[in-house]
C-alpha positions in Angstrom: 30.9 48.8 24.6 28.2 51.4 25.1 25.0 50.9 27.1 22.7 50.5 24.1 24.8 47.7 22.7 25.0 46.0 26.1 21.3 46.3 26.6 20.7 44.7 23.1 23.0 41.8 24.0 21.2 41.3 27.3 17.8 41.2 25.6 19.0 38.7 23.1 20.7 36.5 25.7 17.5 36.6 27.9 15.5 34.8 25.2 18.2 32.3 24.4 17.7 28.7 25.5 20.3 25.9 25.4 19.7 23.2 22.8 21.2 19.8 22.3 23.2 19.6 19.1 21.9 17.2 16.5 23.6 13.8 16.3 24.3 12.8 12.7 24.1 9.2 13.6 20.5 9.6 14.8 19.5 11.2 11.6 21.0 8.4 9.5 19.3 5.8 11.8 16.0 7.5 11.4 16.2 7.5 7.6 17.5 3.9 7.6 14.6 2.8 9.8 12.1 4.5 7.5 13.6 2.8 4.5 13.5 -0.7 6.1 9.9 -0.2 7.2 9.1 0.8 3.6 10.7 -2.4 2.3 8.8 -4.6 4.8 5.6 -2.9 3.9 6.1 -3.4 0.2 7.0 -7.0 0.6 4.1 -7.7 3.0 1.5 -5.9 0.9 2.7 -6.7 -2.6 5.1 -9.6 -2.3 8.6 -10.0 -3.7 9.1 -10.2 -7.4 9.8 -13.7 -8.9 13.4 -14.8 -8.6 14.4 -12.0 -6.1 15.8 -14.5 -3.6 17.1 -17.0 -6.1 19.3 -15.0 -8.4 16.5 -14.7 -10.9 17.0 -11.0 -11.7 18.6 -9.3 -14.7 21.7 -7.3 -14.9 19.5 -4.2 -15.6 17.6 -4.8 -12.3 20.9 -4.9 -10.3 22.4 -1.9 -12.2 19.4 0.4 -12.0 18.5 -0.3 -8.4 22.2 -0.2 -7.4 22.6 3.2 -8.8 19.4 4.4 -7.3 20.4 3.1 -3.9 23.8 4.9 -4.1 22.0 8.1 -5.1 19.6 7.7 -2.2 22.3 7.1 0.3 24.4 10.1 -1.0 21.4 12.4 -0.7 20.5 11.1 2.7 24.0 11.8 4.0 23.9 15.3 2.6 20.4 16.0 4.0 21.4 14.8 7.5 24.6 16.9 7.4 22.8 20.0 6.1 20.6 20.0 9.2 23.7 21.1 11.2 25.5 23.6 8.9 29.2 24.3 9.5 31.9 26.3 7.8 33.5 24.5 4.8 30.8 21.9 4.3 30.6 20.5 0.8 27.5 18.9 -0.5 28.6 18.0 -4.1 28.5 14.2 -3.6 24.9 13.8 -4.6 25.5 15.7 -7.8 27.8 13.0 -9.1 25.3 10.4 -8.2 22.6 12.3 -10.0 24.8 12.5 -13.1 25.2 8.7 -13.1 21.5 8.0 -12.6 20.7 10.6 -15.3 22.2 8.3 -17.9 19.5 5.6 -17.2 16.6 7.4 -18.8 18.7 8.2 -21.9 19.6 4.5 -22.1 16.0 3.5 -21.7 14.8 5.9 -24.5 17.6 4.7 -26.7 16.7 1.0 -26.1 13.1 1.7 -26.7 13.8 2.4 -30.4 15.3 -1.0 -30.9 13.2 -3.6 -32.7 11.1 -5.7 -30.3 11.7 -3.4 -27.3 7.9 -2.9 -26.7 6.0 0.3 -26.0 7.6 3.1 -23.9 4.3 4.4 -22.5 2.3 1.7 -20.8 0.0 1.4 -17.8 2.5 -0.8 -15.9 5.1 1.9 -16.2 2.8 4.6 -15.0 1.8 2.4 -12.1 5.4 1.9 -11.1 6.0 5.6 -11.0 3.0 6.2 -8.8 3.9 3.3 -6.5 7.5 4.5 -6.3 6.3 7.9 -5.2 4.0 6.4 -2.6 6.8 4.3 -1.3 8.9 7.4 -0.9 6.6 9.1 1.6 8.0 7.5 4.8 11.7 8.4 4.0 10.6 11.9 2.9 8.8 12.4 6.2 11.8 11.2 8.3 14.2 13.5 6.4 11.7 16.4 6.6 11.4 16.0 10.4 15.2 15.9 10.8 15.7 19.1 8.7 13.0 20.8 10.7 14.9 20.1 13.9 18.0 21.7 12.4 18.9 24.8 10.5 19.7 24.2 6.8 21.2 27.2 5.2 20.3 26.4 1.6 16.6 25.4 1.9 16.2 24.8 -1.8 19.2 22.5 -2.1 18.1 20.7 1.0 14.6 20.2 -0.4 16.1 18.9 -3.7 18.2 16.4 -1.9 15.4 15.4 0.4 13.0 14.7 -2.5 15.7 12.9 -4.6 16.7 10.7 -1.6 13.1 9.8 -0.9 12.3 9.2 -4.6 15.3 7.0 -5.0 14.8 4.9 -1.9 11.0 4.6 -2.6 11.8 3.4 -6.1 14.3 0.8 -4.9 11.8 -0.4 -2.2 8.9 -0.8 -4.7 11.3 -2.3 -7.3 11.6 -5.4 -5.1 8.0 -6.3 -6.1 8.1 -5.1 -9.8 8.3 -8.1 -12.2 9.5 -6.1 -15.2 13.3 -5.8 -15.5 14.0 -4.3 -18.9 16.2 -1.3 -19.3 13.3 0.6 -21.0 11.0 0.1 -18.1 13.5 0.5 -15.3 15.5 3.3 -16.9 12.4 5.4 -17.5 9.6 4.5 -15.1 11.7 3.7 -12.0 13.8 6.8 -12.4 10.8 9.0 -12.9 9.8 9.0 -9.2 13.3 10.4 -8.4 12.9 13.3 -10.8 9.4 14.1 -9.7 10.1 13.9 -6.0 13.3 16.0 -6.4 11.3 18.7 -8.1 8.6 18.6 -5.4 11.3 18.8 -2.7 13.0 21.7 -4.5 10.0 23.9 -5.2 7.4 22.8 -2.6 9.0 21.2 0.5 11.8 23.8 0.6 9.3 26.5 1.6 8.6 24.7 4.8 12.3 24.4 5.8 12.8 28.1 6.6 13.9 28.9 10.1 
């Protein structure tokens, strides 16, 4: 090793400081806490939908919110893992969950053309989309803070998963107060926040994840 190389290594090492590795469990706990606080805020401010605690919900309510919850969890796991990159990491899990949730809007549009299905575009649907996005902010903030502490290699993919996770969990949280449980309403307006938040994460938030 020549003197120039040795001097370069010495200068780099002089600026290096020890850091504590991120604990995956702490990131999951942070996201879980943000989700629980969001649920409590929704129930406190808006109240629970009728029949929520007495088996008064439809199959569509359980199906849509169950799939959104699975998608949110899959994306949260990926985001927390991406903050600490390692060789051989695979983040394809959320893609399968996205594919499953992607069927819901198609089912909603198909059902909307059946007789008596009601209007597809309505004020209540738009309100659910806006409120779902609002309910996603706390989870988004928690995941953003976690990624900023780490070093995600693929910022755009991390941003996409961050937004999708936040949108899905926000939609689930707000859905606990939404009184409408048709597949047209849930499949379109409760999935819309996921798509919107995912795009925002992919094209906007990702710019702030560079290190």
